[in-house]
C-alpha positions as a Markdown table, in Angstrom:
| # | Residue | x | y | z |
|---|---|---|---|---|
| 1 | Ala | 143.3 | 200.3 | 318.4 |
| 2 | Ser | 146.5 | 201.7 | 320.0 |
| 3 | Asp | 146.8 | 204.6 | 317.6 |
| 4 | Ile | 145.9 | 208.1 | 319.0 |
| 5 | Thr | 145.1 | 211.3 | 317.2 |
| 6 | Ala | 144.6 | 214.4 | 319.3 |
| 7 | Arg | 144.2 | 218.1 | 318.8 |
| 8 | Ile | 146.8 | 219.9 | 321.0 |
| 9 | Gly | 146.4 | 223.5 | 319.9 |
| 10 | Gly | 144.4 | 225.7 | 317.6 |
| 11 | Asp | 145.7 | 224.2 | 314.4 |
| 12 | Glu | 148.1 | 221.6 | 315.8 |
| 13 | Phe | 147.5 | 217.8 | 316.1 |
| 14 | Val | 149.6 | 214.9 | 317.3 |
| 15 | Val | 149.4 | 211.4 | 316.1 |
| 16 | Phe | 150.8 | 208.5 | 318.2 |
| 17 | Leu | 151.4 | 205.2 | 316.4 |
| 18 | Pro | 153.0 | 203.1 | 319.1 |
| 19 | Asn | 153.0 | 199.8 | 317.2 |
| 20 | Cys | 154.1 | 201.2 | 313.8 |
| 21 | Ser | 157.4 | 200.2 | 312.3 |
| 22 | Gln | 159.8 | 202.9 | 311.3 |
| 23 | Glu | 159.5 | 201.8 | 307.7 |
| 24 | Ala | 155.7 | 202.1 | 307.7 |
| 25 | Trp | 155.9 | 205.5 | 309.4 |
| 26 | Glu | 158.4 | 206.8 | 306.9 |
| 27 | Gln | 155.9 | 205.7 | 304.1 |
| 28 | Ile | 153.1 | 207.6 | 305.8 |
| 29 | Ile | 155.3 | 210.7 | 306.1 |
| 30 | Glu | 156.3 | 210.5 | 302.5 |
| 31 | Arg | 152.7 | 210.1 | 301.3 |
| 32 | Val | 151.5 | 213.1 | 303.3 |
| 33 | Ala | 154.5 | 215.2 | 302.2 |
| 34 | Asp | 153.9 | 214.3 | 298.5 |
| 35 | Asn | 150.3 | 215.4 | 298.9 |
| 36 | Asn | 151.4 | 218.6 | 300.5 |
| 37 | Glu | 153.8 | 219.3 | 297.5 |
| 38 | Ser | 151.1 | 218.8 | 294.9 |
| 39 | Pro | 149.2 | 222.0 | 293.9 |
| 40 | Pro | 148.0 | 223.4 | 297.3 |
| 41 | Ile | 144.4 | 224.0 | 298.2 |
| 42 | Ile | 143.6 | 227.7 | 297.6 |
| 43 | Lys | 140.8 | 229.2 | 299.7 |
| 44 | Asp | 139.7 | 232.7 | 298.9 |
| 45 | Gly | 143.1 | 233.3 | 297.1 |
| 46 | Ile | 145.1 | 232.1 | 300.1 |
| 47 | Pro | 147.2 | 228.9 | 299.8 |
| 48 | Leu | 146.6 | 226.4 | 302.6 |
| 49 | Leu | 149.9 | 224.5 | 303.4 |
| 50 | Leu | 150.6 | 221.8 | 305.8 |
| 51 | Ser | 153.5 | 222.0 | 308.2 |
| 52 | Met | 154.5 | 218.8 | 309.9 |
| 53 | Gly | 157.1 | 217.6 | 312.3 |
| 54 | Tyr | 157.7 | 214.1 | 313.5 |
| 55 | Ala | 160.0 | 212.0 | 315.7 |
| 56 | Phe | 160.4 | 208.2 | 315.9 |
| 57 | Arg | 161.5 | 206.4 | 319.0 |
| 58 | Ile | 163.6 | 203.4 | 318.3 |
| 59 | Asp | 164.5 | 202.7 | 321.9 |
| 60 | Ser | 162.7 | 203.6 | 325.1 |
| 61 | Asp | 165.5 | 205.8 | 326.4 |
| 62 | Arg | 163.9 | 208.9 | 324.9 |
| 63 | Ser | 161.0 | 210.4 | 326.7 |
| 64 | Leu | 157.7 | 211.4 | 325.0 |
| 65 | Asp | 158.6 | 215.0 | 326.0 |
| 66 | Glu | 161.8 | 214.8 | 324.0 |
| 67 | Leu | 160.1 | 213.3 | 321.0 |
| 68 | Phe | 157.4 | 216.0 | 321.1 |
| 69 | Lys | 160.0 | 218.7 | 321.4 |
| 70 | Asp | 161.9 | 217.3 | 318.3 |
| 71 | Ala | 158.7 | 217.0 | 316.3 |
| 72 | Asp | 157.6 | 220.5 | 317.3 |
| 73 | Thr | 161.0 | 222.0 | 316.4 |
| 74 | Met | 160.8 | 220.3 | 313.0 |
| 75 | Met | 157.2 | 221.6 | 312.4 |
| 76 | Tyr | 158.2 | 225.2 | 313.2 |
| 77 | Lys | 161.1 | 225.0 | 310.7 |
| 78 | Gln | 158.6 | 223.8 | 308.1 |
| 79 | Lys | 156.2 | 226.5 | 309.0 |
| 80 | Ala | 158.9 | 229.1 | 308.3 |
| 81 | Ala | 159.6 | 227.5 | 304.9 |
| 82 | Asn | 155.9 | 227.3 | 304.1 |
| 83 | Lys | 155.4 | 231.0 | 305.1 |
| 84 | Ala | 157.9 | 232.0 | 302.5 |
| 85 | Arg | 156.3 | 229.7 | 299.9 |
| 86 | Ser | 152.8 | 231.1 | 300.8 |
| 87 | Gln | 154.0 | 234.7 | 300.5 |
| 88 | Glu | 155.4 | 233.9 | 297.0 |
| 89 | Met | 152.1 | 232.3 | 296.0 |
| 90 | Leu | 150.1 | 235.3 | 297.3 |
| 91 | Lys | 152.4 | 237.8 | 295.4 |
| 92 | Lys | 151.9 | 235.8 | 292.2 |
| 93 | Ala | 148.1 | 235.7 | 292.8 |
| 94 | Ile | 148.0 | 239.5 | 293.4 |
| 95 | Thr | 150.0 | 240.2 | 290.2 |
| 96 | Gln | 147.5 | 238.0 | 288.3 |
| 97 | Thr | 144.5 | 240.0 | 289.4 |
| 98 | Asn | 142.1 | 240.9 | 286.6 |
| 99 | Pro | 142.4 | 244.7 | 286.3 |
| 100 | Glu | 138.8 | 244.9 | 284.8 |
| 101 | Asn | 137.0 | 243.7 | 287.9 |
| 102 | Gly | 139.7 | 243.2 | 290.6 |
| 103 | Ser | 139.0 | 239.4 | 290.8 |
| 104 | Leu | 141.7 | 236.8 | 290.9 |
| 105 | Arg | 142.2 | 234.8 | 287.7 |
């Protein structure tokens, strides 16, 4: 009942799990990351990849703003890595285009 999921931008969401242990949260992150590493969803020849950042507060000395900033920084690093991965996947898809009809294989 205390968990909150909210959209904070065009394609950005935040999840607050205030009563979640660090161990449980790490398992959630691992499960989501494993699913992201499996073959990506391809929509109209474009790979859809998830970028995620997270922060965990062990003590109350860190503000929510600091946690958000840390998670946001991590997410943008992942976005940069995923951009390179996506570009490689697109290059591969383009080189596998069927020359007879121009469609992707």
